[in-house]
C-alpha positions as MATLAB code, in Angstrom:
seq = 'MYLATTGRRDAPAPPRNGGAGRRVPGTVLALGTVSLVTDISSEMVTAVLPLYLVLGLGLSPLQFGFLDGLFNGAASVVRLLGGHAADRGGRHKRVAGIGYALSACSRLGLLLAGGATAGIATAIATDRVGKGIRTAPRDALITLSSRPEVLGRSFGVHRAMDTTGALLGPLAAFALLWATADAYDAVFVVSFCVGLLGLLILVLYVPGGHPAPPTNSTPRTRKTCEAIRDPAFRRILAAAALLGVATVGDAFVYLLLQRSLGLPVGWFPLLPLGAAACYLLLAVPAGRIADRVGRRLPFLYGHVALLGVYAMLLAPIGGPVPLLLVPVLVLLGVFYATTDGVLMALAGPVLPADGRAGGLALLQTGQALARMLAAAGFGAAWTVWGPRPALWAATSALLAALAGGWALLPRIPYGPSAPKRPGAPIPERRTA';
ca = [
      54.851  -36.954   14.228;
      54.513  -38.456   10.824;
      55.870  -41.163    8.619;
      57.786  -39.591    5.764;
      56.138  -39.991    2.403;
      57.375  -38.397   -0.785;
      55.355  -40.045   -3.504;
      58.039  -42.784   -3.631;
      57.599  -45.637   -1.235;
      61.292  -46.549   -1.350;
      62.804  -43.232   -0.254;
      62.627  -41.890    3.293;
      62.227  -38.127    3.338;
      64.027  -35.888    5.792;
      61.914  -33.721    8.078;
      60.336  -30.844    6.204;
      60.967  -27.178    6.821;
      59.325  -25.185    9.520;
      58.326  -26.582   12.880;
      58.459  -30.153   11.615;
      62.199  -29.766   11.085;
      62.657  -29.936   14.842;
      60.582  -33.066   15.282;
      61.826  -36.623   15.277;
      60.979  -38.059   11.831;
      58.385  -40.806   11.617;
      60.952  -43.137   10.075;
      63.068  -42.841   13.231;
      60.047  -43.547   15.440;
      59.165  -46.589   13.333;
      62.757  -47.873   13.487;
      62.773  -47.238   17.231;
      59.623  -49.328   17.592;
      61.214  -52.119   15.540;
      64.314  -52.010   17.755;
      62.233  -51.946   20.934;
      60.233  -55.027   19.938;
      63.278  -56.842   18.550;
      65.324  -56.149   21.677;
      62.571  -57.610   23.830;
      62.862  -60.743   21.683;
      66.681  -60.775   21.728;
      67.154  -60.029   25.416;
      64.613  -62.678   26.403;
      67.027  -65.228   24.952;
      70.246  -63.466   26.003;
      69.103  -63.353   29.636;
      68.420  -67.091   29.878;
      70.992  -68.450   27.422;
      73.849  -68.890   29.945;
      71.469  -70.671   32.338;
      70.070  -72.832   29.543;
      73.455  -73.832   28.131;
      75.494  -74.181   31.336;
      72.881  -75.419   33.817;
      70.371  -76.993   31.447;
      72.613  -78.656   28.847;
      75.808  -78.974   30.867;
      78.188  -76.881   28.744;
      81.216  -75.626   30.638;
      81.641  -71.865   31.132;
      84.740  -72.116   28.917;
      82.695  -73.654   26.065;
      79.974  -71.035   26.395;
      82.495  -68.176   26.573;
      84.283  -69.481   23.484;
      81.051  -69.694   21.472;
      79.834  -66.276   22.559;
      83.157  -64.507   21.997;
      83.753  -66.161   18.622;
      80.357  -65.220   17.206;
      80.422  -61.685   18.600;
      83.707  -61.162   16.800;
      82.275  -62.636   13.595;
      79.278  -60.268   13.829;
      81.650  -57.293   13.768;
      83.084  -58.443   10.447;
      79.677  -59.318    8.964;
      78.585  -55.738    9.711;
      80.891  -54.567    6.896;
      79.158  -56.840    4.396;
      75.743  -55.646    5.532;
      76.708  -51.993    5.099;
      78.161  -52.574    1.626;
      75.104  -54.575    0.508;
      72.730  -51.866    1.782;
      74.495  -49.182   -0.247;
      74.156  -51.144   -3.482;
      70.941  -49.826   -4.993;
      69.835  -48.131   -1.759;
      68.565  -51.385   -0.227;
      68.849  -50.317    3.405;
      65.425  -51.566    4.436;
      65.779  -54.872    2.598;
      69.192  -55.676    4.096;
      68.064  -54.626    7.577;
      64.977  -56.830    7.152;
      67.173  -59.833    6.326;
      69.124  -59.204    9.534;
      65.975  -58.977   11.656;
      64.568  -62.133   10.011;
      67.757  -64.120   10.689;
      67.720  -63.135   14.357;
      64.051  -64.121   14.706;
      64.623  -67.498   13.034;
      67.570  -68.213   15.330;
      65.086  -68.605   18.218;
      63.506  -71.534   16.389;
      67.007  -72.882   15.800;
      67.602  -73.036   19.563;
      64.266  -74.771   19.987;
      64.990  -77.378   17.312;
      68.641  -77.914   18.293;
      67.785  -79.774   21.483;
      71.078  -80.553   23.181;
      73.181  -80.751   20.005;
      76.197  -78.461   20.313;
      76.419  -77.974   16.541;
      72.764  -76.904   16.352;
      73.188  -74.504   19.274;
      76.321  -73.001   17.709;
      74.493  -72.542   14.398;
      71.561  -70.807   16.106;
      73.838  -68.439   18.053;
      75.852  -67.706   14.902;
      72.652  -66.932   12.977;
      71.538  -64.471   15.660;
      74.911  -62.687   15.742;
      75.095  -62.533   11.941;
      71.582  -61.084   11.801;
      72.506  -58.418   14.332;
      75.681  -57.582   12.442;
      73.869  -57.283    9.116;
      71.078  -54.981   10.277;
      72.955  -52.434   12.406;
      74.616  -50.253    9.749;
      71.615  -50.124    7.336;
      69.342  -49.183   10.249;
      71.629  -46.366   11.388;
      72.036  -45.200    7.792;
      68.232  -44.965    7.475;
      68.183  -42.768   10.598;
      70.780  -40.382    9.141;
      69.066  -40.277    5.727;
      65.651  -39.458    7.184;
      66.831  -36.722    9.599;
      68.274  -33.277    9.072;
      71.945  -33.028   10.151;
      71.110  -30.496   12.885;
      68.690  -32.914   14.652;
      70.605  -36.167   14.206;
      71.637  -36.234   17.867;
      68.009  -36.102   18.962;
      66.993  -38.732   16.403;
      69.653  -41.175   17.592;
      68.830  -40.361   21.211;
      65.170  -41.245   20.697;
      66.067  -44.428   18.822;
      68.592  -45.563   21.431;
      66.138  -44.813   24.251;
      63.479  -46.998   22.600;
      66.075  -49.688   21.896;
      67.177  -49.668   25.542;
      63.568  -49.910   26.707;
      63.322  -53.208   24.874;
      66.623  -54.346   26.388;
      65.200  -53.686   29.856;
      61.851  -55.362   29.219;
      63.303  -58.500   27.591;
      64.964  -60.074   30.670;
      61.952  -59.218   32.827;
      59.643  -60.939   30.341;
      61.929  -63.982   30.123;
      62.186  -64.568   33.870;
      58.444  -63.936   34.319;
      57.778  -66.573   31.655;
      60.172  -69.039   33.287;
      58.445  -68.477   36.625;
      55.001  -69.006   35.078;
      56.001  -72.150   33.157;
      58.222  -73.822   35.777;
      61.515  -73.187   33.932;
      60.277  -74.177   30.464;
      63.037  -72.703   28.280;
      61.217  -73.838   25.138;
      58.382  -71.444   25.977;
      60.855  -68.551   26.123;
      62.232  -69.448   22.680;
      58.750  -69.696   21.138;
      57.545  -66.388   22.586;
      60.822  -64.723   21.584;
      60.360  -65.965   18.008;
      56.822  -64.550   17.842;
      57.924  -61.178   19.238;
      60.800  -61.097   16.724;
      58.360  -61.689   13.867;
      56.254  -58.792   15.153;
      59.295  -56.504   14.939;
      59.946  -57.659   11.370;
      56.299  -56.988   10.458;
      56.525  -53.428   11.832;
      59.651  -52.875    9.716;
      57.915  -54.089    6.547;
      54.734  -52.069    7.081;
      55.922  -48.787    8.576;
      59.549  -48.155    7.598;
      60.171  -46.702    4.106;
      62.954  -48.182    1.997;
      66.527  -47.009    1.573;
      67.897  -43.922   -0.069;
      66.942  -43.855   -3.763;
      69.512  -45.235   -6.156;
      71.410  -42.634   -8.216;
      71.417  -42.616  -12.025;
      73.273  -45.408  -13.750;
      76.168  -43.133  -14.759;
      76.918  -42.128  -11.168;
      79.889  -43.242   -9.088;
      79.731  -46.967   -8.153;
      79.056  -47.862   -4.522;
      82.463  -49.401   -3.943;
      84.125  -46.164   -5.046;
      81.743  -44.162   -2.856;
      82.844  -46.183    0.162;
      86.503  -45.676   -0.752;
      85.874  -41.938   -1.082;
      84.400  -41.945    2.418;
      87.492  -43.686    3.780;
      89.731  -41.130    2.048;
      87.750  -38.226    3.496;
      90.044  -36.592    6.094;
      87.203  -35.825    8.527;
      85.889  -39.405    8.469;
      89.394  -40.859    8.860;
      89.926  -38.716   11.938;
      86.597  -39.785   13.434;
      87.429  -43.447   12.750;
      90.896  -43.105   14.285;
      89.548  -41.333   17.382;
      86.784  -43.915   17.905;
      89.262  -46.796   17.589;
      91.792  -45.093   19.887;
      89.204  -44.489   22.607;
      87.776  -47.985   22.066;
      91.161  -49.570   22.825;
      91.069  -47.861   26.239;
      87.480  -48.905   27.044;
      87.212  -51.731   29.575;
      84.233  -53.990   28.904;
      81.103  -53.633   31.030;
      81.468  -57.140   32.421;
      84.813  -56.218   33.998;
      83.333  -53.021   35.466;
      80.517  -55.029   37.071;
      82.967  -57.642   38.360;
      85.151  -54.952   39.929;
      82.068  -53.298   41.413;
      80.893  -56.590   42.879;
      84.337  -57.250   44.374;
      84.616  -53.743   45.844;
      81.197  -53.881   47.488;
      81.068  -57.581   48.304;
      77.658  -57.848   46.647;
      75.933  -61.252   46.735;
      76.248  -63.116   43.438;
      72.463  -63.082   43.032;
      72.538  -59.294   42.646;
      75.074  -59.359   39.827;
      72.529  -59.686   36.936;
      70.774  -56.519   38.155;
      73.844  -54.285   37.688;
      73.479  -54.004   33.868;
      69.808  -53.118   34.329;
      70.782  -50.154   36.525;
      73.209  -48.790   33.932;
      70.686  -49.391   31.125;
      67.995  -47.495   33.043;
      70.303  -44.472   33.355;
      71.124  -44.737   29.637;
      67.401  -44.810   28.830;
      66.724  -41.632   30.828;
      69.709  -39.714   29.449;
      69.800  -40.747   25.765;
      67.348  -38.119   24.465;
      68.683  -35.183   26.558;
      72.238  -36.087   25.534;
      71.220  -36.143   21.877;
      69.558  -32.726   22.136;
      72.626  -31.244   23.844;
      74.839  -32.725   21.105;
      72.680  -31.025   18.465;
      73.142  -27.669   20.208;
      76.838  -27.693   21.068;
      78.147  -30.112   18.425;
      78.783  -33.851   18.777;
      82.536  -33.677   19.358;
      82.462  -32.412   22.951;
      79.670  -34.710   24.255;
      81.487  -37.710   22.764;
      84.706  -36.737   24.554;
      82.944  -35.832   27.812;
      81.251  -39.237   27.739;
      84.678  -40.827   27.958;
      85.498  -38.458   30.823;
      82.460  -39.996   32.578;
      83.976  -43.438   31.951;
      87.212  -42.153   33.454;
      85.151  -41.220   36.508;
      83.935  -44.840   36.703;
      87.532  -46.080   36.784;
      88.493  -43.479   39.400;
      85.610  -44.426   41.692;
      86.493  -48.113   41.439;
      90.075  -47.267   42.413;
      89.124  -44.945   45.284;
      88.975  -46.449   48.807;
      85.331  -45.550   49.365;
      83.734  -46.953   52.508;
      80.282  -46.554   53.950;
      76.907  -47.632   52.552;
      76.756  -49.636   49.322;
      74.823  -46.942   47.355;
      77.705  -44.495   47.911;
      79.705  -46.328   45.221;
      77.035  -48.334   43.412;
      74.760  -45.482   42.312;
      77.451  -43.076   40.993;
      79.206  -45.837   39.031;
      75.984  -46.969   37.323;
      74.941  -43.368   36.612;
      78.329  -42.491   35.112;
      78.233  -45.641   32.999;
      74.785  -44.606   31.732;
      76.143  -41.115   30.954;
      79.018  -42.708   29.017;
      76.701  -44.669   26.721;
      74.147  -41.858   26.337;
      76.814  -39.415   25.151;
      78.814  -41.773   22.918;
      76.696  -44.480   21.259;
      74.236  -42.556   19.096;
      76.290  -39.346   19.249;
      79.155  -41.008   17.357;
      76.783  -42.055   14.565;
      75.321  -38.534   14.468;
      78.854  -37.106   14.257;
      79.929  -39.323   11.358;
      76.666  -39.529    9.387;
      76.712  -36.102    7.698;
      80.377  -36.545    6.752;
      79.567  -39.590    4.588;
      77.958  -39.492    1.115;
      74.341  -40.655    1.134;
      74.978  -43.577   -1.216;
      77.995  -44.803    0.778;
      76.686  -44.078    4.246;
      75.805  -47.590    5.410;
      79.239  -48.876    4.396;
      80.980  -45.991    6.132;
      78.993  -46.397    9.345;
      79.623  -50.151    9.243;
      83.361  -49.517    8.993;
      83.195  -47.115   11.940;
      81.155  -49.543   14.071;
      83.422  -52.459   13.208;
      86.587  -50.530   13.997;
      85.214  -49.485   17.374;
      83.944  -52.997   18.177;
      87.258  -54.661   17.313;
      89.135  -52.051   19.354;
      86.927  -52.768   22.367;
      87.442  -56.519   21.927;
      91.202  -55.902   21.984;
      90.774  -53.776   25.121;
      88.767  -56.511   26.852;
      91.372  -59.134   26.001;
      94.200  -56.886   27.177;
      92.482  -55.999   30.433;
      91.695  -59.664   31.106;
      95.336  -60.564   30.565;
      96.520  -57.697   32.794;
      94.086  -58.758   35.533;
      95.434  -62.313   35.355;
      99.093  -61.265   35.495;
      99.035  -58.178   37.747;
      95.733  -58.355   39.596;
      92.591  -56.170   39.309;
      93.847  -52.869   40.771;
      97.088  -52.602   38.740;
      95.112  -53.579   35.624;
      92.582  -50.816   36.323;
      95.372  -48.282   36.902;
      96.795  -49.242   33.492;
      93.347  -48.855   31.881;
      92.926  -45.435   33.511;
      96.295  -44.267   32.188;
      95.440  -45.589   28.715;
      92.083  -43.770   28.722;
      93.733  -40.492   29.749;
      96.174  -40.817   26.841;
      93.352  -41.793   24.457;
      91.306  -38.739   25.534;
      94.236  -36.473   24.680;
      94.541  -38.179   21.301;
      90.800  -38.036   20.687;
      90.718  -34.316   21.501;
      93.380  -33.705   18.841;
      91.897  -36.060   16.255;
      88.151  -35.354   16.297;
      87.216  -32.690   13.723;
      85.041  -29.681   14.550;
      82.126  -30.109   12.150;
      79.427  -27.398   12.007;
      75.789  -28.472   11.746;
      72.624  -26.573   10.968;
      71.377  -24.362    8.116;
      74.687  -22.462    7.874;
      76.792  -25.630    7.613;
      78.421  -26.382    4.263;
      76.629  -29.005    2.197;
      78.471  -32.251    1.555;
      78.173  -34.323   -1.630;
      75.360  -36.835   -1.496;
      73.541  -35.208    1.431;
      69.758  -35.645    1.265;
      67.930  -32.559    0.026;
      65.221  -31.294    2.403;
      61.733  -31.112    0.938;
      59.113  -28.469    1.462;
      55.637  -29.254    2.733;
      53.046  -29.225   -0.017;
      49.327  -28.705    0.331;
];
């Protein structure tokens, strides 16, 4: 493994020819390390935030839900601005660094806010904005530093490292609370320090963005518009949004699972950890399979796995708890392993290099807003019809969306024989 160096510190190089072309680039490993460390910092706070706000400061669940939902929606929109800013002058690393810095500083904001609702809201907003800003530039750096034929593996490795941090963060937070007798301030301070460590790794070990083109080249705004007009990208965007509208949020899946099994409430926080562990184990193999067979089929089959989750929750399964619990969590892990990074690997080579962050941001935002709409619709259906009729409706919607996605998603060849697209990074040869 190596960190790509090309004689220019600001330009990440794709893997070189020969055996190195099949390796995960050093830039991806460095970004994975940044995400791992940053997710430890983020999930330390995410795990204890509901307890801190509802039990510690006395906010109602409605107030907390409003704040969290509002700022998650705002982060989806901010992602577009982050992608556009990263494409201007090839400043992917700089824009991503601003996002990581904002998220780290938000931990201090929670510490300094005390019990003031306005201060807490500002800190949460800062964290969500930071996350929204950094996502598209980070994913664009992964696509720019990897050959198209190994993008699935690169995203699989990155997502596996990212998920490792998401698993370690809650464990670290609750261990710290146990050691300090529920001192939430200690969690915020340690989270801030860990977040700064992630930012330091980004500064020291991740090369900058794609080099800026000559001054007489096409402006970035036009490059982004060209990406939107590209038929292949439009079809990918439409398919991702269509499938997103039929995707029930994880929280509802866990609630339905808890109701079906009659699990004690104390076990509920462990359900996401089970799905995340399966995602961690399957992310790299799923990425390698996507590189071999193409990204279209794994992305669609991932949604078939989600359909299996819905079917199992609807089936009258009796017997031991693991008979339903384990398959549902495994299928949910399969869904994320075959869709999250695979979608970025599918769309990345379609986009021009100097409009890639903006294009990926548009794709991520469209999918996120579609899933927010799905969550709101499922919540309303649950309230009006009850959980089982709502799940039957979601299952029917996902079946229809799969048929639409099958028709919409383009068949894009990857590898040495694939046609070159404008703006694609040019592989370099190893020099003595």
